[in-house]
N, C-alpha and C positions, 0 to 999 in steps of 0.2 A: 676621873677624866677618861673618856673613851680614847683608846689607842689604836694604832694600825693593827696590832695583834688581835684586838677585839673584832675589828672589821674583817680581818683575814679568817678568823675562826667562824664568824657568822656566814661569810661568803664561801667558805671552804676552799680558799686559795692560799698561796704563800704570802708572807709579809712583803716580799719583793714585788709580787704582782700588785698588791695594794699600793705600794710606793709608785709603781709605774703609772697607775691610774691617777693617783693624787698629783704627782709632779709632772706628768706628761713627758717622762724621759724615755719611754719605750712603748711601742704599739702593742696592744693586746687585742684579742678578738672582741667583736661587738658584744657577744653573749657574755663574755667574762666581765667586760666593762660594766654592762648593765647590772650583773649580779653584785659587783663590788659597790657600785653607786647605790643600789637598793639597800645594801647592808649599812652603808654610811648614813643614809636617810633614817633608817630604822633605829640606829644607835645614836643618832644626833652627832655624828663625827663632823668636826669643823675643819675645813682645809686651812692651811697656813700659806697664803699667797706668796709671802716673802721666802719661806722655805722652799716652795715649789720653784720659784724663780731662781734661787741659788742652785737648786738641784739641776735645773735645765742649763744654767749658765747664761740665761737671758731673762730680763725682767719684762720685756715688751713695753717698757716705759720710755718715753722720749721727753727731753727737756727743751723748752724754748727759752734761751737766755736773753733776758732784756736788762740792760744796764740801768736799773731804776735809780741808782744813786747819782747818775750823771745825766739822764735824759727823762723828761716827763712822758708819760704814756698817754697818747691821744686816743680819741675814739676811732680815728682813722687807722692808727696802728693796731688797735685791738681787733680790727677785722682780720688781720693776718693770723692772730692767735685763734679766733673762733673758727675760721675756715680750716686752718691746719688741724685743729682739734677734731672737727667733724671728719676730716679726711683720715686722720689717724685711727679713729674708731672703725671706719670703713675698712681699713687695711689690717685691723687686728691689733692695734697698739693703743696706748693711752698717752696723751700729751699733757705735760704740766708746765705752767709758767714758772720760770726760775729767776726771780728778780734780784740778781746779785750784782756786785760791782764789776767793773770792766778790767779786772786784773788777773794775771796768770795764776796766782796762788789759789784763788777761789776755784779756778778751773781744775787745778791739781787736786783739791779736796773733793770736788765732784767726781773726778775720774777714779780716785782711790775708793770712793764709797761703793762703787759697783751698783748704784741704784738705777742708773739709766743705761739703755743700750746705745743711744745716740743723741746728738744735740743739733738744734737749729739755732743759728745766731741771728739776732736782729740788731739794728742800729750799728751796722758794721763801720769801723773806722778804716782810714786809708792804710794805716799800719796798726793792725788790731792784735794786741797781745794775746787775746783768747785763741786766735788761730794757731799761733806757734805752740801754745800750751796744749791744745787739743792734739796737734800732730805729735808732739813729744810724748804725750801719754796714750797715744794710739786709741783715741776716742773718735769714732766715726761722726762726721758732721756735714752739714750743708749750710749755706749762708743765704739769708734774704738780704741782699746787698752784696757789695764787692769791695775788696781791698784794692790798693793801688795797682797791684799786679795779681789778678785772679786767674791767670792762664792755666794754672795747674790745680785749681780748686773748684768744687761743685757749688754753683750758685744759681739763684733766680733774682732778678732785680728789675727796678723801673728803668726804662730807657729814657734817661734824663735828657739826653741830647735832642732826641726827636720831640720830647714833651715840651722843652723850653722853646724849640723852634715853632711848635704849633701855637703856643700861647703868644709868642711874639708876633707871629704871622696874623693872628686874630686882631691884634691891636694895630698893626701896620695897615691892615685892610680898612680900618676906621680912620686912617689918616694920622695916627700918632707917630711921632718920631723920637721925642724925648721920653723914653720908657725906662723907669727905674726898676730895680730888682731888690726886693726886701727879703732878707733871709735871716735865719736864726743866728744870733751872736753867741758863739761858744768856742772861744779860742783854745780852751783846754780840751776840747773834744773834736778831733779832726774827722767829723762825720763825712763819710765818703760820698753819700748822696748829695749833700749840700755842696761839697767841693765840686762835684761833676756838674751840678746845675749852674753854679757860678761860672765855671769855665765855659759852659755852653752859652751862657748869656753874654760873656765877654766876646766870644767868637761871633755871635750873630750881630751884636752891635757894631763890631769892627767891620764885618762884611757889608753891612748896610751904610756904614759911615755915620752912624748915630751916636749920641753921647752915651757914655757908660756911667750909670749912677747906681752905686751899690749902697744899700742902707742896711746896717746891722741892727737887729732888734731882739731883745730877750724874748723868751717864749712865754709871755704873760700878756693878757688883754690890756693891762694898765700901761705897759710899755708901748704897745701898738697905739693906744689912745694918745699918749704923749707925742708920738711922732706925728700922728694925724693933726693934732692941735698946732704943731709948729710947721706943718708941711708947706704952707704958702710962703713962709719966710725962708725956710731952708732950701726949698726946691721950687723956685718961682717959675721955672720954665717947663717943669715936668707935668705931663698931662695924663700919664698912665703908670700903673705899678703892677708888676708881677710879684705875687706874694708866695714865698715858700716858708710859711710860718703860720700854721692855722690856729695856734693858740693866740697869736697877736692880731689875727685878721679882724675879728669882731670889734676889738678895741680901736683898730685903725679906722674902720668905717665910722664908729662913734666919734672919734676925735676929729675927723674931717668934717663931719656934720656939725659938731659943736663949734668948730672954728668958722662956720659959715660957708663951707664949700659943698657944692652939690655933687653927689655920686649918682650917676656917672657924668653929668653934664660938664663938671669942672675937672674931675679926676676919674678915669676909668680904672677898674681893678679886675685882675684875674688871679684867683687863688690856685696855686700849682700844688698838686699832690694832696687833694682834700676829698671830702665826702659830702653827700647830700645833707647829712645831719649838721655838719659845720656850716655849709652854705646857707642853710635856713636860719641860722642864728642872727643874720643881719637883715637890715631893711635899707635899701632893696636887697633881695637875695643875691648872693655872690654868684657871678660867673666863675666856674671852676674847672680845673682839669682833674677828673676823677682818678684817684689812685686805684690801680687794679689789685687791691688788697686781698679780696677773696680769691682771685685767680692765683696770685703769687703765694698766698698761704697754702693752697692746695698743691701747687707745683713744688714749693719748697719741701713740704712734707713728703711728697713722692720722691723728690731727689734724695732725701735722707734715707727713706726706706729702701729705695732701689739700691743705694750704696750698701746698706746693711745686708741685703739679700743677695747681692751680686757685686762684690768689690772689683771684679774684672770687667764690669759692664761699662758702657760709654759714660764719659764724664758729663753730668747735666750742667748746662750753662744756657740760661734762658733770659731774654730781655723782653719786657712788655711796656708799651708806651701808656701814658695817661690819656684819657679820653675827654675831649672838650664837652662840657655840659653848659648850655647857655643859661644865663640868669639875667639879672637886672643891673649889672654894674659895668657894662661896656656900652659906650656910645661914641659917635663920631667926634673926632678932635675939634675943639672950638678955639676961639682966641684965648690969649693969656687971661686967666681968671683973677678976679679980686674978691677976697672974702666979703660976704654981705654983712657980717657982724664980727666983732672981736670975740 
């Protein structure tokens, strides 16, 4: 096996100089670097990237933590990862998806491994045990999402308050007053984004003096379908629904249609925090509020790298709203509807 001594002898430099070139731990002149790298190529010397990383004390690898044991990964959520990954390469890092459980012990294992320089958190909880663990183990991190009190933490997030307001305003403009809010049902996972959205919905209905109708639904198409099939009986006065559950949204449309209700003549729908891909799964195509996943993925990665490269810099805290994209599931409110078939 070719060793650093072999390379040093061929390049006529010291073993230390070869180590500096291989591990990037010290600058050498360009001429010396070229001579060492030429010797490496001629001898077939293979770099050890892990060894180089350990020598530098940095791996330039970042991890995006997704609690896959507790939360399903949607295509909309994957936009955060793909855009953050592209941004990481642009800034000289590699990003890996780390689908682990949402508990502090696994964070401790990750921290002790020394494999990553920093962490991006996704699917943030109101009281997220990962945050305390990362602080305790001195791992640099940024959040795509916010805890209950994020005032001293780096984050980028969806502005749920303004996004819910915009969705509600779109339906009010069409004459709807009894507007339900269908969200993911996960009592064991206090998802901060869902909590903020529900709070914003309660506030806007109270301000307008409209009914507050909250519908819990598991994140599966079949659960959405079952709610759609029972909708006329369970919610006879409701003429519109804001959906924060894109896994269930296609099933809801199918269930309403199967029960004899017309979308949007009988029930108007706006999918909150979704993507064009998900919107196109239904007929008619969903009107939706586009999640700024690409933008937040890039901003989240920048927030993390900026913290790694300058811990004394300003604390990144960014909110972006969802953007309304018209589709075929919103129409003017009509009279109380009766299903055309059972």
